PAKELUM-412789 format. One record per residue (C-alpha): residue number from 1; residue in three letters; chain; x, y, z. Coordinates in nm, 2 decimals, padded with zeros to 4 digits. Example, Ala and Ser with C-alpha at 12.3 -4.5 7.8 and 13.67 -1.06 7.14 Angstrom:
2
+-----+---------+--------+--------+--------+--------+
! num ! residuo ! cadena !     px !     py !     pz !
+-----+---------+--------+--------+--------+--------+
!   1 !     ALA !      A !  01.23 ! -00.45 !  00.78 !
!   2 !     SER !      A !  01.37 ! -00.11 !  00.71 !
+-----+---------+--------+--------+--------+--------+
END
This chain:
391
+-----+---------+--------+--------+--------+--------+
! num ! residuo ! cadena !     px !     py !     pz !
+-----+---------+--------+--------+--------+--------+
!   1 !     MET !      A ! -00.01 !  00.00 !  00.00 !
!   2 !     ARG !      A !  00.14 !  00.33 ! -00.09 !
!   3 !     SER !      A !  00.22 !  00.58 !  00.20 !
!   4 !     ARG !      A !  00.02 !  00.89 !  00.25 !
!   5 !     ARG !      A !  00.31 !  01.10 !  00.17 !
!   6 !     GLU !      A !  00.37 !  00.93 ! -00.16 !
!   7 !     LEU !      A !  00.01 !  01.02 ! -00.27 !
!   8 !     LEU !      A !  00.08 !  01.40 ! -00.20 !
!   9 !     PRO !      A !  00.16 !  01.58 ! -00.52 !
!  10 !     ILE !      A !  00.50 !  01.65 ! -00.41 !
!  11 !     ARG !      A !  00.85 !  01.60 ! -00.57 !
!  12 !     SER !      A !  01.06 !  01.46 ! -00.29 !
!  13 !     MET !      A !  01.42 !  01.52 ! -00.30 !
!  14 !     LYS !      A !  01.50 !  01.35 !  00.03 !
!  15 !     LYS !      A !  01.29 !  01.13 !  00.28 !
!  16 !     THR !      A !  01.27 !  01.40 !  00.52 !
!  17 !     SER !      A !  01.20 !  01.69 !  00.27 !
!  18 !     ALA !      A !  00.93 !  01.77 !  00.01 !
!  19 !     SER !      A !  00.90 !  02.04 ! -00.23 !
!  20 !     VAL !      A !  00.60 !  02.20 ! -00.40 !
!  21 !     LEU !      A !  00.61 !  02.37 ! -00.75 !
!  22 !     LEU !      A !  00.37 !  02.64 ! -00.80 !
!  23 !     ALA !      A !  00.36 !  02.77 ! -01.16 !
!  24 !     VAL !      A !  00.21 !  03.11 ! -01.20 !
!  25 !     SER !      A !  00.13 !  03.24 ! -01.54 !
!  26 !     VAL !      A ! -00.10 !  03.53 ! -01.59 !
!  27 !     MET !      A ! -00.19 !  03.72 ! -01.91 !
!  28 !     VAL !      A ! -00.37 !  04.05 ! -01.88 !
!  29 !     LEU !      A ! -00.56 !  04.16 ! -02.18 !
!  30 !     THR !      A ! -00.68 !  04.52 ! -02.12 !
!  31 !     ARG !      A ! -00.62 !  04.87 ! -02.27 !
!  32 !     ALA !      A ! -00.33 !  05.06 ! -02.12 !
!  33 !     ASP !      A ! -00.23 !  05.41 ! -02.19 !
!  34 !     GLY !      A !  00.11 !  05.53 ! -02.14 !
!  35 !     GLY !      A !  00.17 !  05.65 ! -01.77 !
!  36 !     HIS !      A ! -00.15 !  05.50 ! -01.66 !
!  37 !     GLU !      A ! -00.21 !  05.22 ! -01.41 !
!  38 !     LEU !      A ! -00.35 !  04.90 ! -01.50 !
!  39 !     PRO !      A ! -00.70 !  04.81 ! -01.34 !
!  40 !     ILE !      A ! -00.57 !  04.45 ! -01.27 !
!  41 !     TYR !      A ! -00.23 !  04.33 ! -01.19 !
!  42 !     PRO !      A ! -00.07 !  03.97 ! -01.18 !
!  43 !     SER !      A ! -00.06 !  03.79 ! -00.84 !
!  44 !     PHE !      A !  00.29 !  03.72 ! -00.83 !
!  45 !     TYR !      A !  00.65 !  03.85 ! -00.98 !
!  46 !     PRO !      A !  00.81 !  03.51 ! -00.99 !
!  47 !     GLN !      A !  00.68 !  03.27 ! -01.26 !
!  48 !     GLU !      A !  00.74 !  02.97 ! -01.02 !
!  49 !     ILE !      A !  00.76 !  02.92 ! -00.65 !
!  50 !     ARG !      A !  00.91 !  02.64 ! -00.50 !
!  51 !     ILE !      A !  00.84 !  02.53 ! -00.14 !
!  52 !     GLU !      A !  01.04 !  02.24 !  00.03 !
!  53 !     THR !      A !  01.09 !  02.13 !  00.38 !
!  54 !     VAL !      A !  01.43 !  02.23 !  00.52 !
!  55 !     ASP !      A !  01.59 !  02.17 !  00.86 !
!  56 !     PRO !      A !  01.76 !  02.49 !  01.01 !
!  57 !     ALA !      A !  02.12 !  02.32 !  00.95 !
!  58 !     ALA !      A !  02.03 !  02.29 !  00.58 !
!  59 !     ALA !      A !  01.89 !  02.65 !  00.57 !
!  60 !     ALA !      A !  02.21 !  02.79 !  00.72 !
!  61 !     ARG !      A !  02.40 !  02.62 !  00.42 !
!  62 !     ARG !      A !  02.16 !  02.72 !  00.14 !
!  63 !     LEU !      A !  02.06 !  03.07 !  00.23 !
!  64 !     PRO !      A !  02.39 !  03.23 !  00.15 !
!  65 !     THR !      A !  02.43 !  03.07 ! -00.17 !
!  66 !     GLY !      A !  02.11 !  03.19 ! -00.33 !
!  67 !     ASP !      A !  02.00 !  02.82 ! -00.34 !
!  68 !     LEU !      A !  01.71 !  02.93 ! -00.09 !
!  69 !     HIS !      A !  01.58 !  03.27 ! -00.11 !
!  70 !     ALA !      A !  01.38 !  03.27 !  00.25 !
!  71 !     TYR !      A !  01.33 !  03.05 !  00.52 !
!  72 !     LEU !      A !  01.00 !  03.02 !  00.71 !
!  73 !     GLY !      A !  01.14 !  02.83 !  01.02 !
!  74 !     GLU !      A !  01.35 !  02.84 !  01.33 !
!  75 !     VAL !      A !  01.66 !  03.05 !  01.33 !
!  76 !     PRO !      A !  01.90 !  02.90 !  01.08 !
!  77 !     ALA !      A !  02.20 !  02.72 !  01.24 !
!  78 !     PHE !      A !  02.48 !  02.94 !  01.12 !
!  79 !     ARG !      A !  02.82 !  02.81 !  01.23 !
!  80 !     ALA !      A !  02.95 !  03.16 !  01.32 !
!  81 !     LYS !      A !  02.79 !  03.49 !  01.27 !
!  82 !     ARG !      A !  02.52 !  03.56 !  01.01 !
!  83 !     PRO !      A !  02.68 !  03.58 !  00.66 !
!  84 !     ALA !      A !  02.68 !  03.91 !  00.47 !
!  85 !     ALA !      A !  02.45 !  03.78 !  00.20 !
!  86 !     VAL !      A !  02.15 !  03.69 !  00.46 !
!  87 !     SER !      A !  01.94 !  03.96 !  00.62 !
!  88 !     TYR !      A !  01.63 !  03.93 !  00.84 !
!  89 !     VAL !      A !  01.31 !  04.13 !  00.93 !
!  90 !     GLU !      A !  01.15 !  04.11 !  01.26 !
!  91 !     THR !      A !  00.81 !  04.04 !  01.39 !
!  92 !     LEU !      A !  00.66 !  04.01 !  01.74 !
!  93 !     GLY !      A !  00.76 !  03.67 !  01.88 !
!  94 !     SER !      A !  00.65 !  03.60 !  02.23 !
!  95 !     TYR !      A !  00.57 !  03.78 !  02.55 !
!  96 !     LEU !      A !  00.75 !  03.71 !  02.88 !
!  97 !     VAL !      A !  00.51 !  03.72 !  03.19 !
!  98 !     LEU !      A !  00.52 !  03.66 !  03.56 !
!  99 !     THR !      A !  00.21 !  03.49 !  03.70 !
! 100 !     LEU !      A !  00.15 !  03.47 !  04.08 !
! 101 !     GLN !      A !  00.04 !  03.13 !  04.21 !
! 102 !     ALA !      A ! -00.19 !  03.10 !  04.50 !
! 103 !     SER !      A !  00.02 !  03.13 !  04.82 !
! 104 !     PRO !      A ! -00.08 !  03.15 !  05.19 !
! 105 !     ARG !      A !  00.27 !  03.29 !  05.31 !
! 106 !     ALA !      A !  00.19 !  03.64 !  05.28 !
! 107 !     GLY !      A ! -00.08 !  03.89 !  05.24 !
! 108 !     GLU !      A ! -00.19 !  04.03 !  04.90 !
! 109 !     ALA !      A ! -00.01 !  04.37 !  04.93 !
! 110 !     ASP !      A !  00.32 !  04.19 !  05.04 !
! 111 !     ARG !      A !  00.31 !  03.95 !  04.75 !
! 112 !     CYS !      A !  00.20 !  04.22 !  04.48 !
! 113 !     ALA !      A !  00.52 !  04.42 !  04.62 !
! 114 !     ALA !      A !  00.75 !  04.10 !  04.58 !
! 115 !     MET !      A !  00.61 !  04.05 !  04.24 !
! 116 !     ARG !      A !  00.70 !  04.40 !  04.11 !
! 117 !     ALA !      A !  01.03 !  04.37 !  04.27 !
! 118 !     MET !      A !  01.11 !  04.08 !  04.06 !
! 119 !     VAL !      A !  00.98 !  04.26 !  03.74 !
! 120 !     GLN !      A !  01.21 !  04.55 !  03.82 !
! 121 !     ALA !      A !  01.51 !  04.29 !  03.87 !
! 122 !     LEU !      A !  01.43 !  04.14 !  03.54 !
! 123 !     GLY !      A !  01.43 !  04.48 !  03.38 !
! 124 !     ARG !      A !  01.75 !  04.60 !  03.54 !
! 125 !     ALA !      A !  01.93 !  04.29 !  03.41 !
! 126 !     GLU !      A !  01.75 !  04.29 !  03.06 !
! 127 !     SER !      A !  01.91 !  04.01 !  02.87 !
! 128 !     GLY !      A !  01.77 !  03.80 !  02.58 !
! 129 !     PHE !      A !  01.45 !  04.00 !  02.55 !
! 130 !     VAL !      A !  01.31 !  04.35 !  02.54 !
! 131 !     PHE !      A !  01.20 !  04.50 !  02.89 !
! 132 !     HIS !      A !  00.85 !  04.63 !  02.82 !
! 133 !     PRO !      A !  00.61 !  04.60 !  03.10 !
! 134 !     TYR !      A !  00.32 !  04.67 !  02.90 !
! 135 !     PRO !      A !  00.11 !  04.44 !  02.66 !
! 136 !     ILE !      A !  00.09 !  04.68 !  02.36 !
! 137 !     THR !      A !  00.44 !  04.67 !  02.18 !
! 138 !     PRO !      A !  00.59 !  04.87 !  01.91 !
! 139 !     TYR !      A !  00.50 !  04.58 !  01.68 !
! 140 !     HIS !      A !  00.13 !  04.67 !  01.72 !
! 141 !     GLU !      A ! -00.05 !  04.92 !  01.51 !
! 142 !     ALA !      A ! -00.19 !  05.12 !  01.79 !
! 143 !     TYR !      A !  00.13 !  05.15 !  01.97 !
! 144 !     LEU !      A !  00.15 !  05.53 !  01.93 !
! 145 !     HIS !      A ! -00.19 !  05.56 !  02.11 !
! 146 !     HIS !      A ! -00.05 !  05.36 !  02.41 !
! 147 !     ALA !      A !  00.31 !  05.49 !  02.41 !
! 148 !     ASP !      A !  00.25 !  05.74 !  02.71 !
! 149 !     LEU !      A !  00.12 !  05.45 !  02.92 !
! 150 !     ALA !      A !  00.40 !  05.21 !  02.80 !
! 151 !     GLU !      A !  00.67 !  05.45 !  02.90 !
! 152 !     ALA !      A !  00.48 !  05.53 !  03.26 !
! 153 !     ALA !      A !  00.50 !  05.16 !  03.31 !
! 154 !     ARG !      A !  00.87 !  05.13 !  03.23 !
! 155 !     ASP !      A !  00.95 !  05.44 !  03.43 !
! 156 !     ARG !      A !  00.76 !  05.31 !  03.73 !
! 157 !     TYR !      A !  01.02 !  05.01 !  03.75 !
! 158 !     LEU !      A !  01.33 !  05.16 !  03.65 !
! 159 !     SER !      A !  01.31 !  05.49 !  03.83 !
! 160 !     ARG !      A !  01.29 !  05.32 !  04.18 !
! 161 !     THR !      A !  01.59 !  05.21 !  04.35 !
! 162 !     GLU !      A !  01.63 !  04.85 !  04.47 !
! 163 !     GLU !      A !  01.58 !  04.95 !  04.84 !
! 164 !     GLU !      A !  01.23 !  05.12 !  04.76 !
! 165 !     THR !      A !  01.10 !  04.80 !  04.60 !
! 166 !     ALA !      A !  01.28 !  04.54 !  04.84 !
! 167 !     THR !      A !  00.97 !  04.49 !  05.06 !
! 168 !     GLY !      A !  00.77 !  04.18 !  05.12 !
! 169 !     PRO !      A !  00.87 !  03.83 !  05.13 !
! 170 !     ALA !      A !  01.11 !  03.69 !  04.87 !
! 171 !     LEU !      A !  00.90 !  03.46 !  04.64 !
! 172 !     SER !      A !  01.02 !  03.16 !  04.48 !
! 173 !     VAL !      A !  00.99 !  03.14 !  04.11 !
! 174 !     ARG !      A !  00.95 !  02.83 !  03.85 !
! 175 !     ALA !      A !  01.06 !  02.88 !  03.50 !
! 176 !     ARG !      A !  00.86 !  02.76 !  03.19 !
! 177 !     GLY !      A !  01.05 !  02.77 !  02.86 !
! 178 !     GLU !      A !  01.41 !  02.76 !  02.75 !
! 179 !     LEU !      A !  01.46 !  03.13 !  02.73 !
! 180 !     VAL !      A !  01.36 !  03.22 !  03.09 !
! 181 !     GLN !      A !  01.58 !  02.95 !  03.24 !
! 182 !     ALA !      A !  01.88 !  03.16 !  03.23 !
! 183 !     LEU !      A !  01.70 !  03.50 !  03.35 !
! 184 !     ILE !      A !  01.59 !  03.36 !  03.70 !
! 185 !     PRO !      A !  01.86 !  03.44 !  03.97 !
! 186 !     PRO !      A !  01.96 !  03.12 !  04.17 !
! 187 !     ARG !      A !  01.81 !  03.28 !  04.51 !
! 188 !     TRP !      A !  01.47 !  03.27 !  04.33 !
! 189 !     ARG !      A !  01.45 !  02.94 !  04.17 !
! 190 !     ALA !      A !  01.20 !  02.69 !  04.29 !
! 191 !     ALA !      A !  01.20 !  02.33 !  04.27 !
! 192 !     ALA !      A !  01.03 !  02.14 !  03.99 !
! 193 !     GLY !      A !  00.64 !  02.17 !  04.04 !
! 194 !     GLU !      A !  00.67 !  02.43 !  04.31 !
! 195 !     GLY !      A !  00.71 !  02.80 !  04.35 !
! 196 !     ASP !      A !  00.52 !  03.11 !  04.43 !
! 197 !     ALA !      A !  00.52 !  03.26 !  04.07 !
! 198 !     VAL !      A !  00.58 !  03.12 !  03.71 !
! 199 !     LEU !      A !  00.80 !  03.31 !  03.46 !
! 200 !     GLU !      A !  00.71 !  03.20 !  03.12 !
! 201 !     GLU !      A !  00.75 !  03.29 !  02.75 !
! 202 !     ILE !      A !  00.43 !  03.26 !  02.55 !
! 203 !     GLU !      A !  00.45 !  03.28 !  02.19 !
! 204 !     VAL !      A !  00.22 !  03.54 !  02.02 !
! 205 !     ALA !      A !  00.12 !  03.27 !  01.75 !
! 206 !     GLY !      A !  00.00 !  03.03 !  02.01 !
! 207 !     LEU !      A ! -00.18 !  03.31 !  02.21 !
! 208 !     VAL !      A ! -00.42 !  03.36 !  01.93 !
! 209 !     ALA !      A ! -00.40 !  03.04 !  01.75 !
! 210 !     SER !      A ! -00.73 !  02.91 !  01.91 !
! 211 !     ARG !      A ! -00.91 !  03.22 !  01.81 !
! 212 !     MET !      A ! -00.77 !  03.25 !  01.47 !
! 213 !     LEU !      A ! -00.97 !  03.11 !  01.14 !
! 214 !     ALA !      A ! -00.81 !  03.13 !  00.80 !
! 215 !     LEU !      A ! -01.04 !  03.06 !  00.52 !
! 216 !     ASN !      A ! -00.98 !  03.14 !  00.14 !
! 217 !     GLY !      A ! -00.71 !  03.41 !  00.25 !
! 218 !     TRP !      A ! -00.94 !  03.56 !  00.50 !
! 219 !     LEU !      A ! -00.77 !  03.59 !  00.86 !
! 220 !     GLY !      A ! -01.01 !  03.65 !  01.13 !
! 221 !     PRO !      A ! -01.15 !  03.74 !  01.36 !
! 222 !     PRO !      A ! -01.06 !  04.12 !  01.24 !
! 223 !     TRP !      A ! -00.92 !  04.19 !  01.58 !
! 224 !     VAL !      A ! -00.68 !  03.90 !  01.58 !
! 225 !     LYS !      A ! -00.37 !  04.14 !  01.52 !
! 226 !     GLU !      A ! -00.50 !  04.42 !  01.76 !
! 227 !     GLY !      A ! -00.28 !  04.49 !  02.06 !
! 228 !     TRP !      A ! -00.58 !  04.50 !  02.30 !
! 229 !     PHE !      A ! -00.69 !  04.16 !  02.18 !
! 230 !     HIS !      A ! -00.35 !  04.02 !  02.26 !
! 231 !     ALA !      A ! -00.35 !  04.19 !  02.60 !
! 232 !     TYR !      A ! -00.69 !  04.04 !  02.70 !
! 233 !     ARG !      A ! -00.58 !  03.70 !  02.57 !
! 234 !     LEU !      A ! -00.27 !  03.74 !  02.79 !
! 235 !     LEU !      A ! -00.39 !  03.88 !  03.11 !
! 236 !     ALA !      A ! -00.76 !  03.82 !  03.15 !
! 237 !     GLY !      A ! -00.75 !  03.45 !  03.26 !
! 238 !     ALA !      A ! -00.56 !  03.55 !  03.56 !
! 239 !     LEU !      A ! -00.82 !  03.79 !  03.70 !
! 240 !     GLY !      A ! -01.05 !  03.73 !  03.99 !
! 241 !     ASP !      A ! -01.43 !  03.71 !  03.92 !
! 242 !     ALA !      A ! -01.51 !  04.07 !  03.99 !
! 243 !     ALA !      A ! -01.22 !  04.21 !  03.79 !
! 244 !     ARG !      A ! -01.30 !  03.99 !  03.51 !
! 245 !     GLY !      A ! -01.65 !  04.10 !  03.50 !
! 246 !     GLU !      A ! -01.54 !  04.47 !  03.43 !
! 247 !     VAL !      A ! -01.27 !  04.38 !  03.18 !
! 248 !     ASP !      A ! -01.52 !  04.14 !  02.99 !
! 249 !     ALA !      A ! -01.77 !  04.44 !  02.98 !
! 250 !     VAL !      A ! -01.53 !  04.68 !  02.80 !
! 251 !     PHE !      A ! -01.39 !  04.38 !  02.58 !
! 252 !     THR !      A ! -01.73 !  04.31 !  02.47 !
! 253 !     ARG !      A ! -01.79 !  04.66 !  02.36 !
! 254 !     LEU !      A ! -01.47 !  04.65 !  02.14 !
! 255 !     TRP !      A ! -01.53 !  04.31 !  01.94 !
! 256 !     ARG !      A ! -01.90 !  04.42 !  01.91 !
! 257 !     GLY !      A ! -01.79 !  04.76 !  01.77 !
! 258 !     GLU !      A ! -02.01 !  04.95 !  02.01 !
! 259 !     TYR !      A ! -01.84 !  05.29 !  01.98 !
! 260 !     ALA !      A ! -01.92 !  05.60 !  01.79 !
! 261 !     THR !      A ! -01.59 !  05.71 !  01.67 !
! 262 !     PRO !      A ! -01.22 !  05.61 !  01.63 !
! 263 !     THR !      A ! -01.15 !  05.82 !  01.94 !
! 264 !     ASP !      A ! -01.41 !  05.64 !  02.14 !
! 265 !     LYS !      A ! -01.24 !  05.31 !  02.01 !
! 266 !     LEU !      A ! -00.90 !  05.42 !  02.13 !
! 267 !     ASN !      A ! -01.03 !  05.52 !  02.47 !
! 268 !     LEU !      A ! -01.19 !  05.19 !  02.52 !
! 269 !     GLU !      A ! -00.88 !  05.01 !  02.41 !
! 270 !     ARG !      A ! -00.68 !  05.22 !  02.66 !
! 271 !     ALA !      A ! -00.93 !  05.15 !  02.94 !
! 272 !     LEU !      A ! -00.93 !  04.78 !  02.88 !
! 273 !     VAL !      A ! -00.55 !  04.76 !  02.90 !
! 274 !     ARG !      A ! -00.55 !  04.96 !  03.22 !
! 275 !     GLN !      A ! -00.80 !  04.73 !  03.39 !
! 276 !     LEU !      A ! -00.59 !  04.43 !  03.28 !
! 277 !     THR !      A ! -00.27 !  04.57 !  03.42 !
! 278 !     ARG !      A ! -00.43 !  04.73 !  03.75 !
! 279 !     GLY !      A ! -00.36 !  04.41 !  03.96 !
! 280 !     CYS !      A ! -00.05 !  04.18 !  04.00 !
! 281 !     GLU !      A ! -00.19 !  03.84 !  03.95 !
! 282 !     ARG !      A ! -00.01 !  03.83 !  03.61 !
! 283 !     LEU !      A !  00.25 !  04.11 !  03.49 !
! 284 !     VAL !      A !  00.41 !  04.16 !  03.17 !
! 285 !     VAL !      A !  00.79 !  04.16 !  03.17 !
! 286 !     GLY !      A !  00.86 !  04.23 !  02.80 !
! 287 !     TYR !      A !  00.87 !  04.07 !  02.46 !
! 288 !     THR !      A !  01.10 !  03.89 !  02.23 !
! 289 !     PRO !      A !  01.11 !  03.96 !  01.84 !
! 290 !     ARG !      A !  01.11 !  03.68 !  01.58 !
! 291 !     ARG !      A !  01.34 !  03.71 !  01.30 !
! 292 !     TRP !      A !  01.27 !  03.59 !  00.95 !
! 293 !     TYR !      A !  01.58 !  03.52 !  00.73 !
! 294 !     PHE !      A !  01.62 !  03.58 !  00.36 !
! 295 !     ASN !      A !  01.89 !  03.61 !  00.10 !
! 296 !     SER !      A !  01.96 !  03.98 !  00.01 !
! 297 !     GLU !      A !  02.27 !  03.95 ! -00.21 !
! 298 !     TYR !      A !  02.29 !  04.20 ! -00.48 !
! 299 !     SER !      A !  02.20 !  03.99 ! -00.77 !
! 300 !     ASP !      A !  02.09 !  03.64 ! -00.64 !
! 301 !     GLY !      A !  01.87 !  03.78 ! -00.35 !
! 302 !     ILE !      A !  01.52 !  03.90 ! -00.31 !
! 303 !     GLU !      A !  01.37 !  04.25 ! -00.25 !
! 304 !     ASN !      A !  01.04 !  04.42 ! -00.21 !
! 305 !     LEU !      A !  00.91 !  04.17 !  00.05 !
! 306 !     GLY !      A !  00.59 !  04.25 !  00.23 !
! 307 !     TYR !      A !  00.53 !  04.06 !  00.55 !
! 308 !     ASP !      A !  00.28 !  04.02 !  00.84 !
! 309 !     SER !      A !  00.33 !  04.18 !  01.16 !
! 310 !     LEU !      A !  00.21 !  03.87 !  01.33 !
! 311 !     THR !      A !  00.30 !  03.57 !  01.10 !
! 312 !     GLY !      A !  00.60 !  03.72 !  00.91 !
! 313 !     PHE !      A !  00.67 !  03.56 !  00.58 !
! 314 !     HIS !      A !  00.41 !  03.30 !  00.64 !
! 315 !     SER !      A !  00.15 !  03.52 !  00.48 !
! 316 !     SER !      A ! -00.03 !  03.60 !  00.13 !
! 317 !     LEU !      A !  00.13 !  03.93 !  00.11 !
! 318 !     PHE !      A !  00.49 !  03.82 !  00.12 !
! 319 !     LEU !      A !  00.42 !  03.58 ! -00.17 !
! 320 !     ARG !      A !  00.24 !  03.86 ! -00.36 !
! 321 !     THR !      A !  00.51 !  04.13 ! -00.31 !
! 322 !     VAL !      A !  00.86 !  03.96 ! -00.29 !
! 323 !     LYS !      A !  01.08 !  03.99 ! -00.61 !
! 324 !     LEU !      A !  01.37 !  03.82 ! -00.74 !
! 325 !     LYS !      A !  01.66 !  04.08 ! -00.79 !
! 326 !     ASP !      A !  01.79 !  03.92 ! -01.12 !
! 327 !     PHE !      A !  01.44 !  03.85 ! -01.26 !
! 328 !     PRO !      A !  01.19 !  04.14 ! -01.15 !
! 329 !     TRP !      A !  00.90 !  04.01 ! -01.35 !
! 330 !     ASN !      A !  01.01 !  03.64 ! -01.38 !
! 331 !     GLY !      A !  01.23 !  03.38 ! -01.24 !
! 332 !     TRP !      A !  01.22 !  03.09 ! -00.97 !
! 333 !     LEU !      A !  01.18 !  03.16 ! -00.61 !
! 334 !     ARG !      A !  01.27 !  02.90 ! -00.37 !
! 335 !     LEU !      A !  01.14 !  02.90 ! -00.02 !
! 336 !     GLY !      A !  01.21 !  02.67 !  00.26 !
! 337 !     ILE !      A !  00.99 !  02.57 !  00.57 !
! 338 !     ASP !      A !  01.08 !  02.36 !  00.88 !
! 339 !     ALA !      A !  00.75 !  02.19 !  00.89 !
! 340 !     ASP !      A !  00.64 !  01.87 !  00.70 !
! 341 !     GLN !      A !  00.32 !  01.83 !  00.50 !
! 342 !     THR !      A !  00.05 !  01.66 !  00.74 !
! 343 !     ALA !      A ! -00.28 !  01.81 !  00.66 !
! 344 !     ALA !      A ! -00.50 !  01.70 !  00.37 !
! 345 !     TRP !      A ! -00.48 !  01.89 !  00.05 !
! 346 !     ASN !      A ! -00.86 !  02.00 !  00.03 !
! 347 !     PRO !      A ! -00.97 !  02.35 ! -00.01 !
! 348 !     VAL !      A ! -01.26 !  02.29 !  00.21 !
! 349 !     ALA !      A ! -01.12 !  02.13 !  00.52 !
! 350 !     GLY !      A ! -00.76 !  02.09 !  00.45 !
! 351 !     PHE !      A ! -00.43 !  02.30 !  00.41 !
! 352 !     THR !      A ! -00.45 !  02.36 !  00.78 !
! 353 !     ASP !      A ! -00.08 !  02.28 !  00.87 !
! 354 !     PRO !      A !  00.19 !  02.55 !  00.83 !
! 355 !     ALA !      A !  00.31 !  02.41 !  00.49 !
! 356 !     GLY !      A ! -00.04 !  02.36 !  00.36 !
! 357 !     SER !      A ! -00.15 !  02.70 !  00.46 !
! 358 !     LEU !      A !  00.15 !  02.85 !  00.27 !
! 359 !     VAL !      A !  00.06 !  02.66 ! -00.03 !
! 360 !     TRP !      A ! -00.30 !  02.78 ! -00.01 !
! 361 !     PHE !      A ! -00.19 !  03.13 !  00.01 !
! 362 !     ALA !      A ! -00.04 !  03.10 ! -00.30 !
! 363 !     VAL !      A ! -00.31 !  02.89 ! -00.51 !
! 364 !     GLY !      A ! -00.61 !  03.08 ! -00.33 !
! 365 !     ASP !      A ! -00.69 !  03.39 ! -00.49 !
! 366 !     PRO !      A ! -00.92 !  03.60 ! -00.26 !
! 367 !     ALA !      A ! -01.02 !  03.96 ! -00.36 !
! 368 !     LEU !      A ! -00.86 !  04.10 ! -00.03 !
! 369 !     VAL !      A ! -00.58 !  03.98 !  00.17 !
! 370 !     PRO !      A ! -00.48 !  04.07 !  00.53 !
! 371 !     ALA !      A ! -00.30 !  04.42 !  00.57 !
! 372 !     PRO !      A !  00.06 !  04.37 !  00.68 !
! 373 !     TYR !      A !  00.05 !  04.56 !  01.02 !
! 374 !     ALA !      A ! -00.31 !  04.62 !  01.09 !
! 375 !     ALA !      A ! -00.62 !  04.45 !  01.14 !
! 376 !     GLY !      A ! -00.76 !  04.56 !  00.78 !
! 377 !     TRP !      A ! -00.74 !  04.45 !  00.43 !
! 378 !     VAL !      A ! -00.57 !  04.54 !  00.11 !
! 379 !     LEU !      A ! -00.68 !  04.46 ! -00.24 !
! 380 !     ASN !      A ! -00.54 !  04.17 ! -00.41 !
! 381 !     ARG !      A ! -00.45 !  04.24 ! -00.77 !
! 382 !     ILE !      A ! -00.71 !  04.51 ! -00.82 !
! 383 !     ALA !      A ! -00.61 !  04.89 ! -00.78 !
! 384 !     ASP !      A ! -00.85 !  05.14 ! -00.66 !
! 385 !     VAL !      A ! -00.76 !  05.39 ! -00.92 !
! 386 !     ARG !      A ! -00.98 !  05.68 ! -00.99 !
! 387 !     SER !      A ! -00.94 !  05.95 ! -01.29 !
! 388 !     THR !      A ! -01.14 !  06.23 ! -01.47 !
! 389 !     ARG !      A ! -01.15 !  06.27 ! -01.83 !
! 390 !     GLU !      A ! -01.09 !  06.62 ! -01.97 !
! 391 !     GLU !      A ! -01.29 !  06.72 ! -02.27 !
+-----+---------+--------+--------+--------+--------+
END
């Protein structure tokens, strides 16, 4: 009996790798006057897109040579420093949060003081992450509308001396995740399965995965990339019943669109984040960026790449904007991904794994695709152009 992998229309180079050839050929028949835009544009610049499974070690070898143009996976395993021909873009990768566990050893005020002292100490020893004790980050579209609150939160921690915050009992902390293991000083570390608090790294993709729906290029719900939605998913679960009820009331108004003007919406967002960060049940320590690597060499590399603020190169926009430097309107684009094909190739209920969704981003042709840095949409292949004729 043939294996499931053999039934997939994939040309395998190795047992652990697969490639997908996506040939794109578009002919546009329309009147075009010199100096005027076309009403319809082709979906892609390359004539062929090849997607194959590549592990980080192989990606590190192939990216600098141009044998791979971009890598949609973990950090390539470069032997030394990153080669000059390889560049990267950054998106929001994960949050670092400190969560208070139920503990009868001290009162609430003392435990909150100890929690904030821990966050301050982590901020002063910032290493491997960006200290940012506020859930809306510079990677969010609405950051400028929260910048004053974010700066005030940072100043509250860094402007105090250690003596001013060294109150309350010392709490033991349990680490969850590889990054945070090195961040906890020995005097704080708790035994496995114990601890008054948990310091953990929460990936943004995992934070919203259970609430995200992708269908025919549509990424929903509309607020899935909004900072206030990330803040709610990150912090609301740690609140008590009374505080949760107040937060949910504001959250409901936002997702139902119960506001009259954009100013009202921004005020609701700020109010929601203030309520979420009022207590000490869970505190945001900072965030880590995620890097997406590509070949930027003068002739063999790629350029003009758009990417999503949440999913990076794993997006419809990347495939529809990236150009080969040697062949601006043609050529062969080679992409690597670190995930094997596991989902069915079915446009109704398939293409749900990372490799399959990337293929569907290419073969699907929605009228609108998600905007790169916001919760809105951009036109796919259609330009909204208006002109007047002079008699």
